[in-house]
N, C-alpha and C positions, 0 to 999 in steps of 0.2 A: 466323387460322383455319387449322387443320392440314388438310392434304390427305389424303383417304381413301386407304388403301393399296389398290392393285389386287389382285384375287383372285389367289392363287397359280396358276401355270400348271398345267393338267391334264396328267397324263402321257399320252403318245401311246399309242394302243391297240396292243396286240401285233399283229404282222403276221398271225398265225394267227387272232386274233379278228376282224380286219378281213376276212380271207378267209371266215371262217364267216358273217359278216354279209352279205357279198355273195352267198354261196350261199343263205342264207336268203331274201334278197330275190328272187333268181332263182326259187327254188322256188315262192314265193307268186305270182310273175308267171306261172309256167307253169300254175297252177291247183291246186297242192297247198294243203291247208288247215292242215297241221301239219308241223313239221320239228324235229328235234333231233339232237344229236351225242353219241356215247359211245365209249369205247374198244372195240376189237374183242376183248373178253374178257368172259366171263360166269362167275359164281360157281358152285361145285360143286352148289348147290341146284337149278340148272336140270337138270343131268344126273340128279340124284337123283329129281326129280319125273317126268322122262321114264321112267326105269327103273321106278319104281313103277307108272306108267300102263301100261307094257308088261307088267310082271309080273302085273298083275291082269287082263290080257287085254282092257282097256278099248278097245284099238284095233280090235278085231273083225277084219274082213277087210282092213284097211288095212296090209298087210304092209310097205309102203314106209316106214311110221313106225318099224319095227323095224330098218330098214337104215340104215347110216351114222349111227348114234347119236352117235358122236364129233363128226362134223361138225355135226350138228343141235344139239348142246349147247355147242359152242365154235367161234366164227367162224374162228379161226386154224387149226383142224383142216381146215376147208374150203379156206382160202386163207392159208397161213402169212405172207404178206407184208402182210396187212391190219393197219392200225394204228387206223383209225377207222371206225365205222359211222355213216352218215347215214341216220336213220330218217325216213321220210315217211308222212304220213297224208292221205287224200283222203276227204272226207265224202260218204256216199251216203244221208244222212238223208232219210227219206220225208216227204211232206207229211202233214198231219194226217189226211186221209181214206184214206191209202194202205193201211191195215190193215183197212178195212171189209169186205174180202172174207170175213173169218172169220164175219161175221154173215149171209152169203148161202150157204145150204147147197147150192144148185144150181151154185155157182161154185167153181172150183179156186183154191187159194191158192199162188202162186209167191213164193218168198222175195224180198224187196225187192231184194237185190243182183243177182238174175237177171232183172229185168224190163227190162233195157236191153242194150246191147252188152256183150260179155264184158269184164269189168273187167281181166282179165289183159292184154289187148291195149291197152286205154286207158292203164292205169297204166304198163305197160312202155314205151310210147312216150314218156310224160312223163319217166320215169326216164332214158331214153337222152339226151333233150335236156339234162336237168340234169347228167348225167355228162359230156357233152361240155363243158359250161360249167365243171365242176369241173376237168377236165384243162387247159382253156385258162387259167383263172385260177390254177390251182395251179402252173403253170410258174414263176411268180414266187417260189414258196416252196420248190420242189424243183428241184435243178439239172437233172435230166433229165426233169422233168415227172412227175406222179403217175400211178399205175395205178389203174383202177377196175373194179369188177364190179357189175352190177345184178341184183336179184332181186325177184320178186313171186310168192310162193306156189308156186314151181315148183322149188325146190331145198331141200336140208336146212338150212334157216335157222330159228333160233328167233325168229320175227318178233315175237311178243308180248313176251317178256322183253327183247328188244333195244329195242323201242319204249318200254317202261316205263323202261328204264335211260337212254334218251335224253330222258326227260322228256315224252313224248307223253301219258302217262296211267299207269294201273295195271291189272293183271289183276284183273278182278272175280270175284265168287263164281261167275259162269257161265263162268269161265276165259277170256273174251274181254277185249280191251282196253277200258277205259272212260276217256273224256276229259272233263275239266271243261267244255270248250267244245263238244264234238261227241257227247257221250254214248257210246252203244255202236255208233255208225254210222261206222266208219272203215275204209277199205281201206288196207292197209299195204304198203309197199315199202321196199327198202333199197339203198343204195349202199355197198359196201365200198371203201375207198380206202387207199392207202399214205401219205396225208397224216396228220400229227398235228394234230388240230383240238380246240379246247377243249370239254370236256364240258358239256352243257346242265344247268341246275338241275332238281331234281325237280319234277314237276307239282303236287304237293299233291293233296289230295282222297283219298277212299277210300269203301269200302262201309259202314263202320260196322256197325250192327246190322241194316241192311236185308237182307231175304232174298226180295224180290219175285221175282227171277229164278228162284230155286229152286222156289218154290211155283207159279210160272206154267207150269213144264214139264209138258206133258200126260202124258208117259211116265215121269216121275220119273227122269230120266237123271243126276241129281246125287247120288251116294252121300253126299257131304259137301260143304260149301262149298269152292270152288276145285278141285273134282275132278269130272270128267265121265266117265261110262261111255258111250262112243260107241255101243255096241251097242243102247242104248235111245233114242238121240237121233234125232228125226225127220229131221234133215238127213242123218245117216248112213244111215238106213233108206231114204230116198227117192233118195239120190244114190250113195253108195258101195256099198251092199249089193246084190248081184246076184241073189240067189235069192228065193224066196218070203219075204215079211215074216212074222215069227213071229205066229201067230194071236192070241196074247194081247195083242199090242201094236196090232193093227189097229184095234180100236174106239177107242183113245186118240188116233189120228192125225187125226181130224176130216177136214177137206177139204184138208189140206196135200198138194200133189202134187209139189213140188220145194222142198226145204229148209223151214226153219221160223225164224220171228223171235220167237216167244213170249217167250223169256227176255231177248232184247235189247229188245223193245218196251216192257217194263214198267219199265225202269231209270229211276229218278227224275232222273238226270243228263241224260236226253234232253230235258228241258224247256229246256235251254240251246242245243240243237242247232238250226241253221237248215237248211232243206231244201237238198239238194244243188244246186249252181249250175252244174256242168259240163253242157253240152248233151249230151255223149255219155253222160252218166249219168242223163238224164231217162227216166222209164219209158215204154215203149211202151204205148199205150192198150189194145191187144189182149191184153196180158199182165197187166194189173192185176186183172181179174176175168173170166177166160175161162170160158165155159159148159162144164160137165162133159160135157153131151150132145155138143157139137161136138168136144171133145177126144177123146172115146171113139171117134170115127169115123176118126181119123187112121191112114192107112197109112204105110209107111216114107217114101215120097216126100213126102207131105203134111207129115209130122212134120219132115223135114229143111228143107222150104221155110219152114214157120212159124217154126222156131227157128234159122234161118240167122243166124250172128253172135252167137248167144246161148249162154251156158254150159250151158243146158238140153240143147242138141244132143248134148253128149258122153255122156249116159247112154243114148242110143239110144231108138228107138220102143218096144220091148217093155217095158223097165224103166219108161218113162214111163207107158205104158198100164196097167201093173200099179198104179202109184200112183193113176192116175185112177179105176181100179175100186175101190180101197180107199176113196177119197173118195165114190164113188157109193154104196157100201155103208153109209157113215156119214151120207149125206145125208138119209135118211128120205123121199126123194121117189119115190113110186110111178111117176111119169112117166119115171124113168130106168131102170126095170126092163127094158124092151125092149133098151136099149143093152147092159146087162150080159148079157142072154140071148144076144145076137148074138155076144159075145166068148167065150162058153163053147165056141165052135167055132174059136177062134183057133189057128193052127198052133203058137204058142209055149206050152209047158206051164206056164210061170210066169204068163203072162197068163190061161190057162184056169183055173188054180187061183184067181187073184184074182177072176175073173168068177163062178165058182161060189160063192165066199164072198160076193160082193156081192149075188148073187141071193138067197142064203139070208138074208143080213142084212136086205135090204129086205122080203122076204116075212114075216119074223118081226115086223117093225114094222107090217105091214099086218093082221096077225091080231089 
């Protein structure tokens, strides 16, 4: 009887591959839900898309998007020493009933991402912990130890193209990242490093012929698939836009008072997403379906207290009350008329403008 031959020895994993695997495991341990690696280089199409976006004026008042375009479209223009981008994703997927606010006309709708602590602070803390691990472990691969830089939506970084290149997903027709595992609900962050790490495989998946996100947009902010006109986007109008909201767009905004999830919520890939697990990203109960009547009475001090630690705080009381008044005007609830009347005497002219509009809108519905 002949002896079976032993299987051939498996080649040892490359040191860089072993390091990438350790980084991946640490990222998951810290609470990240997705991680991928890609070279710190983007193709010319990223710059071309950005230039077209700016040339069309789709950025509106977001002048910072027109600044440092070289760095925004090429990682090494921001940091020449960068060799690899570690792209991270953290799920903030809501529970099944989290979007029910849209069916309650006397309640304001705050975007899912803003119903808890400011994600910038949460994700940046996690990124710093992972970056320390990368430096410590990377000393075995680099003679003097690697350098790192961390980013989370606060620097000229092409987050979505880099996440797609690192295998986290793809940019959907609504221009946001879509993941096979997490749908449209991922916070993104990046670590630039001087380490050379292996590139992650593509994620697979795609939008196909689906156009639900495009048709779901109340203000028709998508001129074509994969292109957004921010000037018509409810998130832009309620957060970035400082002056009066264009009158023709106000009736389309419904009861959105900070951001909008309509294009994200209808994505079919969301059926694979599990509700966010990080405790710091669990929604505050008082921000899931706040009463418009109560919100309309906030002065500056009460506004700051209510939204302490929340991203909503950064837009200030006046802009927020403007949004609340647009929602009141769209609510069709006569009981909210006295609150709109009171704000017609507000010291801020933008608030007064929205208050007069809300009064007129409600009175038209009552006749």
